[in-house]
C-alpha positions, 0 to 999 in steps of 0.5 A: 157676251150675249148678255152684255149686248142684251143689257146694253140694248135694253137699257137704251130702248123705250120698249125692252120687251121688243129687243132681241139679240141673236148670236150667230157663231162662225169659225172665227167670228161671232155676230150678234144680231140686234133687232128692236122696235122700229121707233127704237132703231134710232136710239140704238144706232145713235147720231151718226152711228156713235152708239152702234160703234161704241157697242161694237168697240165694247164687244170687240174688246170683250171678245179678245178673251175668247181669241175670236172676233165679234161684231154687232149688226143692227137689223131693221 
């Protein structure tokens, strides 16, 4: 699943080498922390947060196979 988030983020940004995805696993929730270059932050969040919400929806749908909850956090 981490690879899925990485693929989505790196395809959105201008500088894919700066994009990092960190997986933090809890008891019932997996959090994918995304960090990108400052100038690419708007591209990952999107207008009104649409792109970020779409990524969260995709990750939640993919996480149903593992019986855990998953979310994406975008770090500035």
